[in-house]
Structure formats: C-alpha cells, structure tokens
N, C-alpha and C positions, 0 to 999 in steps of 0.2 A: 877695324879688321876688314880687309878687302874680300869681296865675294869670290875672288880667284884663289884664295889661299889653299883651299882644299884640292886644287888642281895644279899646284905650283910645279910639280915635277913633270907635268904633261903639257904645260903652256909655254910657248915661245913668244916673247914680246917683239913688236916691230919686225915681223918676220917677212922676208922676201917671198913672194908667191908668183911673180910673173914668169920665172923660169920653170915653174911647175905646169905651165900651159903649153900647148903645141905651138902657139904663136911666139912664146918666149918673150912676151912684152908685158909691161905694166909695173905697178908699184908694189907696196907692201901691205900686210895686214896688221892691224893693231895687235891681234892675238892669233896664234896658230895652235890648235888643240888637237891632240891625238888621243882619243879615249881608249880605255882598256877594253870596254865592252859596252853593250847597249844600255845597261843601267848607269854606267859612268856618264855616257852621253846624255841620257835623259836628265840626270841631275844638273849637268852643265846647261842644258837647254832651259830648264826651269829657272835656274839662277839668272841666266842671261835675260830671260823674259822679265823677271822681277826688276832687273836693273835697266831695262829698256835698251839692251845691247843686241844688235842684229847678229844672226848666225847664218852662215852659208857653208855648204859642203862643197869641197873641191875634190873631184875624182881624178880622172886621167887628164883633165885640162883641155879636152877637145870641145869645140863649140863654146869656148870661153875667152873673152877678151877683157883683161884686167885694166881698169882705169889707171892712168899714170899717177893719180893721187892716192891710189891704193884703196883699201877697204877698212872703214872705221868700225870694226866689229870683230867677231870671232869667225875664223875660217877653220873648218873641221876637216881633218884627213882621217879616213877610215883605214888605217894601215896596220892595225894591231888585232890580236886575238880572234874573236869569232867573226869579225868582219872579213877575214881572209880565209875562212874555213869552207871546205866543200864536203858535204855529207851525201853519200850514195845509198839509196835503198832501191835496188834493182834499177829500173829505168827512171825512177823519180830522184831528183837531185835538189838538195837545198844548198844554196851557194850564197856566201856573204857578199855584202854590197861593195866591199873593197877589192874583190877579186877582179883581175884583169880579164875583160871580156874575150879578147881574141885568143889569149893563151888558154883560157878555159874551153873555148869552142874547139880549138885545135886538139886539145887533149881528149875531149869527148868524141871527136870524129875518129881519132886514132883507136879508141876503145869500141867503136861501132855504135856509139850513142848518137842517133840521128835527130836532127831538128835545129841545129845551130850552124850548119854549114854556111847559111846565108850571112852569118856574122863575120866571116873571114874579111880581114882588112878594115874593120870598123874600130876606131880608137875609142875605148870607153872602159869604165868599170861596170860591174853588174848594176850598181845603184843608178848610174847615169843611163845605162841601157834601158832599165825599167822606166825611169822617170820620163824620158823623152821617147820611149818606144823605138829604140834604135833599129835601123834597117835600111833597106834599099830595094832595088828592082827584084832581088831574089827572095825577099821575105822580111818579116819584122820579128823582134824579140818577144813581143807580147803574146804571140801565137803559141809559145811554149810554156807560158807562165800559168800556174794554177793558183798560187797564193803569194802575197807580198807582205812581209812584216815591216811595219812602218812605225816611226816615232812622230807623234803629233807635236805641234808647237807648244802644247801645254805640258809636254813631258810624258804623255800616256803612250804606251806601246800597244799596238793592235795588229791583228792578223787579218788581212783583207783578201777575200776570194777574187779571182780574176774579174768577174763581172762588176764588182764594186770599183775596180781601178779604172775602168772605161778606157781601154787602150784605143787610141786613134792614130791618125797619121802624124808621127813625131810629137805625140801629145798624150798625156794622161791627166787625171784630176788630182795628182799628187803634189801640186805646187806648194802647198802649205805643210807638207810632211817630209820627213827624212826616211829614205829607204834603208832598212837594216839588212834585209836578206830577201831572196826570192826562191820559191820552190818551182821546179820545172818538171814537166812531163815529156820525156824524150822517148825514142823508139830504138829498140835493139835491132840492128841490121848488120849486114856484112861489113866489117871494119875496112876492108880494102875499098869497097864502093863508096862508103861514107867519106873516107879520107880523100879519095879521088875527087869527089864533088867539092869538098872544102878547098882543095888545092886549085881546082879549076876556077872557083869563084875568086880566090885570091889572085890568081894569074890574070884574070880579066881586069881586076882592079889595078894591078900593077901596070897594065897596058894603057889604062884610061885615066888614071888619077896620079897626082904627085905624092906617092906614098912615102918617099924619103925626105920630103920637104917639111918646113915648119908650117904646115897647113892644118886647119881644124876640120877638114872634111867639107862636105857640102854646106855652104853658108845659108842658102835660101831654101825655104819650103816651096814646093811647086803649088801654084794656085790651082784650085779645084777645076778639073776639066782640061788642063793644059799639060802637054808634055814638057819635059825639062828644057828642050832646046827653044821652044816657043816662049816659055816663060822667061828664060834668061835673056833672050834676045830683045824683049820688050821692056824690061825693067829699067827705069831711069836711075835707080840707086846703085846699080851693079858696080860701076867704076869707082864709086866713092865710099863703098861700104867699109873699107879698111884703109886708113892712111896712118903710117906708111905701110905699104904692102905691094904685092905683085900678083896678078892673076895668072893662073896656070893656062897656057895657050889652048889646050883642047876644049875647055869649057869655062864659062864665067862663074861656075859654082865654087871654084877653089881659089882661095886667097892665101898667099904665103907671107908670113912675117919676115921682113927684110932688114929693117933698121928702126931706130927710135929708142926711147928710154927703156932701159931694163935694169932694175936695181938688183944687183947680185947679192 
C-alpha cells in the first residue's frame, strides 16, 4: 500500500511546474499536492518525512527558478480552503498563506486599512511574503505582522509571535517551516489617501521595473552598506545569473525568462 493512497484525489503525478513560475522555465515535480486544510498538509508532511521524500511549497512562483530536471519530491500548492481565507477583526486581519499579496494589499488600501501600500507591485503569496519578508524601498511585510501560524517539518502546527520570526532584510528564520497564515495589525485611515499611496507606489514601479515581463523581481540582495546601483555595478555574477534570460535595461536586478526548456 502506497503512502500516497490517502491523498490520491489531491495528488498529481509527474506534474509540470515550470509554467507556475514567473520565469516560466523548468521541469516537472514528481508529485503536486493541493491540501484541503492545515491538518491535511500536516499529515502529508509527516508521511513524506517518514518516507524520506522532500517537500517544497510553491506560491506565486516569483524568485523561483525550477531546474530543467524538475523536483523529485512533493510540491505543495496552497490553493484551497483556509489557505485562501481572509478574516477581519477591526484593523487586525488574519490572512491565509495562499492569498495573493498584491490583490490583498490593494483591497485593504481601498478599505482604508493602511500598512500594506508598500506591497504594491510585489509578486507573492502571503506565505512567500512572510518567509522572505517581502518589501522594497517603501517598507517590508514583516512590519505589519503580529503572529505567524507555521507547520514544522515534523508535522506540528505552532503560532509564532513576530519576535520569534526574526524578520530581517529579505530573510526570516522560517527556512524549515511552512507558513500557514499570518495575522496583521493595520491602521484605519482615510481610504482615499491610502489608495492614493498604493497607486503611487505601483506607478513608480511601473516606470522603473519590467512589471509585464516574465521576471521574478529583484534577483540580488543588496550587500550591507551598499546602495543598489553600486552593488549591481560591481557584482561579477550579474550577467550570468540566468541563462537563458535577458536583463531589463534600467537595472541589472531584473532578469526576464526568454527561452529554454519548459515542460507544458
């Protein structure tokens, strides 16, 4: 009896995943799993660990480059049930890890819930935004987070306060855990002003970044103490970071998927 039998209706075998990334490049996953809820995912993670099968979560596919040989394990998509839910309690919002970051931030700004305007134009799910502390020159996601619900690799679900997560520059200490949801503390302000700030941030990014291209956003982290321009101008790996690919002219931070193997 296969360890996958209990998940048969939610498991896809030899699944294409390259097209699920912003680069639209790469091979297939041995298994693609869409859990019903957190308990379903916890059971899968426990079983996979017992069978020594690796598990990875794929969110919006930004900042991800899939190997042409694919992934010999389970790729998880948090597309169902509680992973896509948003619960409002005044200015406190609990949002599932599978919710689209920019769509959520836009809706909050329209309602006058301030704190996420800096997320305009950032391609991510909430889970990815938490795990890498998404952000840019206008702010970062971790500054709004009060708690994160995580699934440990041993299948145990925990609720972590912000201090335990250790939000840093494009980094947290959640490498070995799966984000299930995040609770945010926002501020109620004038909806017109909040939405205007969101739109202004998005307009700035449209002018300076290849928003309509198959790009995964900024490829490189800025070295400590260096501005983006100086860091990019001196890095020797910049031109070879992605092959095949094409750099966006205004900055070396952005690479666009252009050709190469893509298993449909």
